[in-house]
FIFI-934251 format. One line per 8 residues: number of its first residue (from 1); for each residue x, y, z of C-alpha. Coordinates in pm, 1 decimal. Example, Ala and Ser with C-alpha at 12.3 -4.5 7.8 and 13.67 -1.06 7.14 Angstrom:
2
1> 1230.0/-450.0/780.0  1367.0/-106.0/714.0;
END
This chain:
448
1> 12703.1/2009.3/-7316.2  12479.6/1820.5/-7072.9  12255.0/1715.2/-7360.4  12534.6/1501.5/-7509.6  12556.5/1131.9/-7414.4  12829.6/1031.3/-7169.5  12998.8/815.5/-7436.0  13042.3/1118.4/-7662.2;
9> 13170.6/1335.1/-7377.6  13425.0/1062.0/-7298.6  13548.9/1076.5/-7659.1  13572.5/1456.1/-7646.8  13790.7/1460.6/-7336.2  14019.9/1196.9/-7483.9  14101.7/1443.4/-7762.5  14223.7/1687.4/-7496.3;
17> 14512.7/1454.5/-7416.0  14836.9/1588.0/-7562.3  15183.9/1456.4/-7477.2  15512.6/1647.0/-7452.1  15664.5/1459.6/-7745.2  15985.4/1595.0/-7898.3  15977.3/1739.1/-8247.9  16186.6/1461.5/-8395.0;
25> 16097.2/1175.7/-8630.0  15958.0/867.9/-8454.5  15956.4/1034.8/-8109.3  15635.9/849.7/-8025.6  15812.0/517.1/-8084.9  16109.7/607.3/-7865.9  15903.5/799.2/-7607.3  16131.0/1102.2/-7638.8;
33> 15998.4/1400.8/-7447.3  16054.1/1767.9/-7530.3  16326.1/1806.4/-7266.6  16446.1/1449.7/-7319.4  16558.4/1407.7/-6960.7  16290.6/1245.2/-6745.8  16256.0/903.7/-6905.4  15883.9/899.9/-6976.4;
41> 15617.8/1106.5/-7149.3  15379.5/1336.6/-6961.7  15083.9/1552.2/-7061.6  15158.9/1906.2/-7175.5  15067.0/2191.7/-6941.5  14789.0/2299.5/-7179.7  14649.7/1946.9/-7185.3  14645.2/1925.6/-6805.4;
49> 14460.8/2257.8/-6780.9  14211.0/2161.5/-7052.4  14128.5/1826.6/-6889.7  14082.2/1980.8/-6544.9  13871.5/2260.8/-6692.8  13650.9/2011.6/-6877.6  13576.6/1830.2/-6551.6  13441.1/2152.4/-6401.5;
57> 13196.7/2231.1/-6682.9  12914.7/2016.6/-6545.1  12838.8/1709.3/-6337.8  12801.9/1506.8/-6655.7  13142.6/1620.5/-6783.9  13290.9/1534.4/-6446.5  13136.9/1187.4/-6450.1  13255.7/1114.1/-6804.4;
65> 13618.9/1210.4/-6739.7  13729.1/949.5/-6484.0  13936.2/742.1/-6726.7  14130.7/1036.0/-6871.8  14173.6/1202.0/-6532.3  14305.2/874.5/-6392.2  14568.4/872.6/-6667.4  14650.0/1236.8/-6594.6;
73> 14716.5/1150.4/-6230.4  15008.0/940.9/-6352.9  15190.5/1272.3/-6408.6  15139.2/1395.8/-6055.3  15439.9/1349.3/-5828.4  15357.4/1192.8/-5492.7  15618.9/1197.7/-5217.8  15652.4/926.3/-4957.3;
81> 15560.4/1155.2/-4670.6  15255.0/1153.0/-4446.0  15093.2/1429.4/-4651.2  15181.8/1256.0/-4978.8  15043.5/919.3/-4871.3  14729.3/1084.6/-4729.5  14669.1/1260.6/-5063.5  14709.3/933.8/-5250.0;
89> 14480.6/753.3/-5007.5  14208.5/1014.4/-5060.8  14222.9/959.6/-5438.8  14226.9/581.4/-5403.0  13908.2/594.6/-5195.8  13709.8/744.1/-5487.2  13529.0/445.4/-5632.9  13480.3/589.6/-5982.0;
97> 13841.3/707.3/-6008.3  14054.9/436.6/-5846.4  13999.7/169.8/-6118.9  14135.1/420.0/-6373.9  14463.5/488.8/-6193.5  14713.3/271.8/-6378.2  15033.6/472.4/-6332.6  15183.1/645.2/-6028.6;
105> 15487.9/870.4/-6008.6  15682.1/907.0/-5684.1  15941.0/1170.1/-5598.9  16209.9/1108.6/-5341.2  16231.3/1457.5/-5187.8  16244.4/1453.8/-4807.2  16293.7/1706.7/-4531.5  16662.8/1753.8/-4460.9;
113> 16810.5/1763.7/-4111.8  16753.9/2127.8/-4005.6  17086.3/2172.6/-3826.2  17280.6/2068.1/-4138.8  17052.5/2227.7/-4395.5  17285.6/2488.5/-4546.0  17037.4/2588.0/-4817.2  16767.4/2661.0/-4559.7;
121> 17011.1/2856.8/-4340.8  17125.8/3056.1/-4643.6  16770.2/3154.5/-4735.4  16660.0/3227.5/-4379.6  16964.4/3450.9/-4337.7  16805.3/3685.5/-4590.4  16485.2/3725.5/-4383.4  16407.5/3932.3/-4073.4;
129> 16493.3/3750.3/-3750.3  16131.6/3687.7/-3644.0  16035.7/3538.6/-3982.7  16353.7/3335.6/-3994.8  16299.4/3183.0/-3650.0  15934.0/3102.5/-3718.8  16003.1/2926.5/-4049.0  16298.1/2738.2/-3900.6;
137> 16084.3/2610.8/-3610.7  15809.7/2505.0/-3851.7  16060.9/2322.7/-4072.3  16209.1/2151.2/-3766.5  15865.1/2023.7/-3660.3  15797.9/1900.5/-4013.7  16134.9/1722.3/-4024.5  16072.7/1542.0/-3694.4;
145> 15724.1/1436.3/-3802.1  15855.8/1308.9/-4136.0  16146.8/1131.3/-3964.4  15913.6/934.1/-3737.2  15680.6/849.9/-4025.0  15962.6/746.3/-4258.5  16160.9/545.7/-4003.9  15889.9/407.8/-3777.5;
153> 15914.9/34.7/-3722.1  16208.9/-12.7/-3960.6  15996.3/102.1/-4249.3  15688.1/-90.9/-4142.6  15479.0/224.6/-4112.6  15556.7/329.0/-4468.9  15513.9/-17.0/-4619.2  15183.7/-70.6/-4441.2;
161> 15047.2/270.5/-4538.3  15144.3/226.9/-4904.2  15013.8/-129.9/-4916.7  14674.5/-13.5/-4786.1  14661.1/244.6/-5067.2  14774.1/-0.6/-5336.7  14497.5/-243.2/-5235.3  14248.9/22.8/-5347.8;
169> 14414.3/46.9/-5692.5  14348.0/-292.0/-5856.9  14456.2/-180.8/-6206.1  14787.2/-19.8/-6109.5  15039.8/-141.4/-6368.8  15321.2/116.2/-6379.5  15547.0/290.5/-6128.8  15779.3/582.5/-6198.1;
177> 16037.9/713.7/-5954.1  16217.7/1046.3/-5979.4  16571.8/989.8/-5858.6  16656.0/1360.7/-5820.1  16346.4/1537.9/-5693.9  16373.6/1903.5/-5584.6  16019.1/2042.1/-5583.4  16105.8/2390.0/-5455.6;
185> 16310.3/2458.8/-5769.1  15982.2/2447.9/-5962.7  15776.3/2668.3/-5732.2  15645.8/2378.3/-5522.6  15708.7/2248.6/-5171.2  15652.5/1936.2/-4968.3  15303.3/1969.7/-4825.5  15185.7/2029.8/-4473.8;
193> 15425.6/2279.4/-4323.8  15437.0/2615.6/-4508.3  15165.9/2880.0/-4498.0  15111.3/3073.7/-4819.7  15264.5/3382.5/-4657.7  15581.9/3199.3/-4553.0  15605.8/3029.0/-4891.7  15602.9/3374.8/-5048.7;
201> 15876.0/3489.1/-4809.5  16102.2/3199.6/-4909.8  16036.3/3265.3/-5277.8  16137.1/3629.4/-5232.0  16447.2/3530.8/-5035.0  16568.3/3333.2/-5336.9  16549.9/3650.9/-5545.1  16720.0/3877.5/-5293.3;
209> 17097.1/3904.2/-5290.7  17342.9/3711.7/-5511.2  17201.0/3456.9/-5754.5  17217.0/3107.0/-5609.2  17269.3/2777.9/-5791.1  17001.5/2505.4/-5766.1  17210.2/2311.6/-5513.6  17230.1/2621.3/-5296.8;
217> 16856.8/2690.0/-5279.4  16684.6/2350.2/-5257.1  16591.5/2297.3/-4893.8  16508.1/1928.9/-4939.8  16725.2/1621.6/-4967.6  16696.1/1348.3/-5229.3  16894.8/1076.0/-5054.1  17069.8/806.1/-5258.2;
225> 16883.7/831.9/-5586.3  16563.5/686.9/-5445.0  16694.9/334.7/-5389.8  16541.7/323.0/-5042.0  16206.2/447.1/-5169.7  16203.6/175.7/-5434.3  16247.4/-90.1/-5170.5  15949.5/38.5/-4970.0;
233> 15735.1/54.6/-5283.2  15830.9/-298.5/-5385.6  15745.6/-440.2/-5042.1  15413.5/-253.2/-5042.5  15324.7/-391.0/-5387.0  15404.0/-741.5/-5265.0  15189.3/-701.2/-4952.6  14903.6/-560.8/-5162.2;
241> 14924.1/-854.4/-5403.8  14982.9/-629.9/-5706.7  15207.3/-717.3/-6000.4  15313.2/-410.6/-6195.5  15444.5/-452.2/-6549.2  15624.7/-120.3/-6601.4  15896.9/30.2/-6379.1  16094.5/342.4/-6464.8;
249> 16350.4/534.4/-6263.9  16483.1/862.7/-6400.9  16553.8/1226.7/-6332.4  16926.7/1296.3/-6391.5  17072.3/1113.1/-6090.1  17163.6/758.6/-6182.0  17128.5/444.2/-5976.8  17447.2/277.6/-5866.8;
257> 17475.7/-83.7/-5972.4  17527.6/-174.0/-5607.2  17190.6/-12.7/-5525.0  17023.8/-228.3/-5789.8  17165.1/-534.1/-5620.7  17018.1/-419.3/-5287.2  16660.1/-436.0/-5421.5  16590.0/-775.9/-5273.3;
265> 16216.6/-751.7/-5344.3  16171.1/-683.0/-5716.1  15832.5/-697.3/-5894.6  15884.2/-1020.2/-6087.8  15620.1/-966.6/-6357.7  15788.9/-663.0/-6511.2  15774.7/-638.1/-6889.2  15917.1/-287.8/-6929.7;
273> 16212.2/-146.2/-6736.8  16354.7/203.9/-6768.8  16662.4/278.2/-6557.8  16909.0/563.1/-6537.7  17241.3/405.7/-6439.2  17547.2/565.5/-6285.8  17872.7/412.1/-6414.8  18106.7/682.8/-6279.5;
281> 18252.9/456.5/-6010.9  18352.9/195.7/-6266.4  18703.6/63.7/-6301.4  18847.0/-248.8/-6459.6  18756.9/-457.4/-6154.2  18407.3/-311.2/-6110.0  18194.6/-617.3/-6150.1  17923.1/-396.3/-6298.6;
289> 17753.1/-695.6/-6457.8  17748.1/-883.4/-6127.9  17551.9/-607.9/-5956.0  17312.2/-520.6/-6236.8  17251.2/-882.7/-6328.5  17136.8/-944.8/-5971.5  16842.6/-719.0/-6049.3  16775.9/-832.0/-6405.9;
297> 16787.9/-1200.3/-6316.0  16472.5/-1141.2/-6108.9  16270.1/-1008.1/-6402.3  16280.0/-1282.1/-6668.2  15985.3/-1157.6/-6877.3  16124.2/-823.3/-6997.7  15990.9/-720.8/-7337.5  16117.0/-362.0/-7339.9;
305> 16416.6/-194.6/-7175.0  16536.3/165.1/-7173.6  16878.8/210.6/-7014.8  17034.5/554.8/-6976.2  17371.8/676.0/-6853.2  17309.6/948.3/-6599.4  17632.1/1142.1/-6646.2  17744.2/1190.5/-7002.8;
313> 18115.4/1228.3/-7035.1  18323.9/1015.3/-7264.2  18589.8/791.9/-7114.8  18738.3/471.4/-7247.5  18685.9/292.5/-6917.6  18314.2/269.3/-7001.8  18392.7/38.4/-7293.4  18403.8/-267.7/-7068.7;
321> 18087.3/-156.0/-6888.4  17902.5/-126.3/-7220.4  18012.4/-478.0/-7309.9  17869.6/-600.3/-6980.0  17553.1/-397.5/-7038.0  17492.1/-566.2/-7372.7  17583.6/-907.7/-7231.8  17319.4/-851.5/-6965.0;
329> 17045.7/-821.3/-7228.9  17140.7/-1130.1/-7431.7  16947.9/-1390.1/-7227.2  16616.5/-1213.4/-7291.4  16485.0/-1416.2/-7581.5  16160.3/-1219.4/-7577.4  16319.2/-872.1/-7578.0  16135.3/-667.7/-7840.4;
337> 16249.0/-311.5/-7771.6  16589.9/-190.8/-7650.7  16679.5/176.5/-7609.8  17018.2/278.0/-7470.3  17082.9/648.8/-7409.8  17408.5/824.0/-7328.3  17773.5/808.4/-7418.7  17822.6/436.6/-7370.4;
345> 18113.6/303.5/-7575.3  18054.9/29.9/-7834.2  18235.2/-183.0/-8089.8  18081.6/-281.5/-8421.9  18107.4/-653.6/-8356.3  17926.6/-629.1/-8021.2  17634.7/-439.6/-8170.6  17599.7/-696.6/-8448.1;
353> 17635.8/-994.4/-8216.6  17357.8/-860.2/-7995.3  17117.2/-906.2/-8286.2  17229.2/-1264.1/-8338.2  17138.5/-1338.5/-7975.5  16824.4/-1122.5/-7943.7  16638.0/-1238.6/-8251.3  16308.1/-1096.5/-8125.9;
361> 16428.6/-732.6/-8133.0  16182.8/-511.5/-8321.0  16297.0/-167.9/-8203.0  16663.4/-85.1/-8143.4  16773.5/266.5/-8045.8  17116.0/406.3/-7952.3  17121.9/775.0/-7855.7  17457.4/946.3/-7805.1;
369> 17654.4/628.0/-7870.2  18034.9/633.7/-7902.6  18191.2/388.2/-8149.4  18519.3/256.1/-8010.8  18601.1/20.6/-8297.0  18437.8/-29.8/-8634.7  18233.8/183.3/-8874.2  17882.5/324.0/-8842.4;
377> 17830.4/271.4/-9215.1  17931.8/-92.8/-9185.3  17700.6/-145.3/-8885.5  17400.0/-3.0/-9068.0  17463.4/-206.3/-9382.7  17520.7/-529.7/-9190.3  17197.6/-484.2/-8995.7  16998.4/-403.1/-9307.0;
385> 17119.8/-717.3/-9485.8  17091.2/-946.0/-9185.2  16858.6/-1239.4/-9242.2  16576.8/-1349.6/-9012.1  16547.1/-1021.1/-8824.4  16218.2/-881.1/-8692.2  16347.1/-525.8/-8683.3  16075.8/-262.7/-8742.8;
393> 16264.2/49.2/-8630.9  16636.0/132.0/-8607.9  16777.4/455.1/-8467.1  17135.5/571.5/-8421.2  17107.8/937.5/-8317.1  17367.5/1190.9/-8198.7  17635.7/933.2/-8272.0  18007.5/981.7/-8208.7;
401> 18338.9/832.7/-8316.9  18626.0/754.5/-8084.0  18909.2/999.9/-8157.0  19155.5/1188.4/-7938.4  18855.8/1375.8/-7806.3  18484.6/1307.7/-7841.1  18354.3/1448.0/-8168.8  18042.2/1390.0/-8382.9;
409> 18095.1/1097.9/-8616.4  18066.1/1305.1/-8931.5  18278.7/1613.4/-8893.3  18564.4/1464.3/-9092.8  18372.9/1220.1/-9313.2  18090.0/1414.7/-9468.7  17734.2/1320.4/-9397.4  17659.6/1316.6/-9768.9;
417> 17918.5/1045.2/-9828.4  17775.1/843.2/-9541.3  17419.8/867.9/-9674.4  17534.6/783.4/-10027.5  17701.3/472.7/-9883.9  17419.7/342.1/-9658.7  17111.6/491.0/-9827.6  17085.0/248.1/-10121.9;
425> 17135.4/-51.3/-9890.6  16862.3/71.6/-9655.1  16619.0/135.3/-9939.8  16689.6/-195.8/-10110.1  16697.5/-424.5/-9808.6  16548.9/-234.5/-9519.4  16196.2/-336.5/-9430.6  16208.7/-118.4/-9119.7;
433> 16197.8/254.1/-9048.7  16542.9/409.8/-8994.5  16649.9/734.3/-8828.8  17018.3/836.6/-8823.4  17169.0/1161.4/-8697.1  17500.1/1319.0/-8597.9  17542.3/1681.6/-8496.8  17301.9/1877.3/-8721.2;
441> 17271.0/1605.5/-8988.0  16971.0/1372.0/-9020.0  16858.9/1082.4/-9237.6  16507.6/935.9/-9225.5  16369.7/629.6/-9401.1  16006.8/525.9/-9353.9  15911.6/162.2/-9366.9  15746.9/53.9/-9693.9;
END
């Protein structure tokens, strides 16, 4: 292997990169992962192992892998703790690696207040008294250390530490934030406090006695969906003089619109935004648009947006929120890709009118959409025959109709009749790829 030139070794390791893309047509276009829940693609476990193994084959393999390994580090979850920031600082100090780190992922797990940590008390209650007391004392020390680091100087300690790290990463372009981060549910822990022996004791305690739900056994807290963490990261980026272009927040716990409005320092050069929103507090006087628009008005150059509803559950009160959501995207004359996931509630006329306003749209995806008024067949045919559109890919997947209860759109009207209605129009007029699905039915049309 050492006899091969570095350029060839670099090509070889690139072929080891494999992504967890769902087995569905056009998943690469829509960035749909196998589990479909996080909001971004990551390397597969086999790919991670292969890349790390390649780096250990020889010094030459190690030297030729910096670019791919830097991309792989985008999958690693860093927490905003002293240990997490120290780990990131150590990587940023490596001169051959730091220019290749373009994406960072942050989790929002933190140590919970020991006296109120019911999950920790529940697990420690299954251990012998001496082990229980030792682990509790260690956790308490870790909590106090994390508290002082996280809250020192009204956040100045965190912002300064992160800014120092970001200054060493000149090509950082993308940030991801997990809004519901519970590392111990996946066999991991926040660093710096557990010995291997005590970690094994806690793992065994989870298995002993009655089966516990995830909320009962996670000994860490995730706060308010990471909104505070995002503020620290944004201030640190500003102080480091970095302008990221891609920001994504996901992980099953949505951001409240009011939290979006509280992000007073927003990276203003963003071109891609991926957000998981929580509309459950919405009522007719919500002012959802007011809060979300406060955020979006600060990022005028958006080219791509992925907006998800954190908690699926059909209710007619989301109809007004969906209208506001679409209204929010209309001013973006340069918007090229729009993906909206979840059971948001639409009308035919609003979907069509969005295209009249966003004439630059090339990719339009609705996943899990509920049609409040109108016809899916009519929507598809109107879009396919619309003049002066730049559309290259259209997807309506897992679509629903509004009935007395939420049901797939084609349980009463057969899928065959739908395809016979829209298929000829798509094939005659459609210059774009099309993917349609409802329940177990699918229709795929590839662009000519």
